C-alpha positions as CSV (number, residue, x, y, z in Angstrom):
1,X,-11.3,-17.4,12.8
2,X,-14.3,-15.3,11.5
3,X,-17.8,-14.9,12.4
4,X,-20.6,-15.2,10.2
5,X,-24.5,-14.1,10.5
6,X,-27.0,-16.4,9.9
7,X,-30.5,-15.3,9.4
8,X,-33.8,-18.2,8.9
9,X,-37.2,-17.2,8.5
10,X,-40.4,-18.3,7.1
11,X,-41.9,-16.0,4.2
12,X,-45.8,-15.7,4.4
13,X,-46.4,-17.1,0.7
14,X,-43.5,-20.4,1.3
15,X,-43.8,-23.5,3.0
16,X,-40.1,-23.6,3.5
17,X,-37.6,-22.0,5.6
18,X,-34.9,-19.6,3.8
19,X,-31.6,-20.1,5.5
20,X,-28.8,-17.2,4.3
21,X,-25.6,-15.6,5.7
22,X,-26.2,-11.9,6.4
23,X,-23.0,-10.9,7.4
24,X,-19.3,-11.8,7.8
25,X,-16.3,-10.7,9.8
26,X,-13.4,-11.0,11.3
27,X,-13.9,-8.3,13.8
28,X,-15.7,-9.6,16.8
29,X,-17.5,-6.1,17.7
30,X,-18.6,-5.6,14.1
31,X,-20.4,-8.8,14.1
32,X,-21.9,-8.1,17.3
33,X,-23.2,-4.5,16.4
34,X,-24.6,-5.6,13.1
35,X,-26.2,-9.0,14.7
36,X,-28.0,-6.5,17.6
37,X,-29.1,-4.2,14.1
38,X,-30.5,-7.3,12.4
39,X,-33.0,-8.4,15.4
40,X,-34.0,-4.9,15.8
41,X,-34.7,-5.1,12.0
42,X,-36.0,-8.7,11.8
43,X,-37.4,-9.6,15.5
44,X,-39.3,-12.7,14.2
45,X,-36.1,-14.4,12.6
46,X,-33.8,-16.8,13.9
47,X,-30.7,-15.1,13.8
48,X,-27.3,-16.6,15.2
49,X,-23.7,-16.0,15.0
50,X,-21.4,-18.8,14.1
51,X,-17.5,-18.8,15.0
52,X,-16.1,-20.6,11.6
53,X,-12.0,-20.9,11.9
54,X,-10.3,-20.5,8.7
55,X,-8.8,-23.7,7.0
56,X,-11.0,-26.4,8.8
57,X,-13.6,-28.8,7.7
58,X,-16.7,-27.3,9.3
59,X,-18.3,-30.7,9.4
60,X,-15.6,-31.6,11.9
61,X,-17.1,-29.5,14.4
62,X,-19.3,-30.5,17.4
63,X,-22.0,-27.8,15.8
64,X,-21.6,-25.9,12.6
65,X,-24.3,-24.2,10.4
66,X,-26.2,-26.3,8.0
67,X,-29.7,-26.7,6.3
68,X,-31.6,-29.4,6.2
69,X,-33.5,-29.9,2.6
70,X,-36.3,-32.5,2.2
71,X,-35.6,-35.6,-0.4
72,X,-38.1,-33.9,-2.7
73,X,-36.4,-30.4,-3.0
74,X,-32.8,-32.0,-3.4
75,X,-34.4,-33.8,-6.3
76,X,-36.1,-31.1,-7.6
77,X,-32.9,-28.9,-7.4
78,X,-30.5,-31.9,-8.3
79,X,-32.7,-32.3,-12.0
80,X,-31.9,-28.2,-12.4
81,X,-28.2,-29.0,-12.9
82,X,-26.4,-29.0,-16.2
């Protein structure tokens, strides 16, 4: 199993949220230490630690990291692909 730290925030000039994976490790102590530093660094952001079992379809878990993208954004992104 590994853990990831996910950071979500809205930039002042943006209308949508940015969601990013900032850190990943199998060492829970390292994840916790990094999480505490990130919370101090980004007090306005939503930070969360997710447990991710290896070799698992994450969408079969009761809760997993995901992002909602609006239909217009998805269509715009899809049109950029070759």
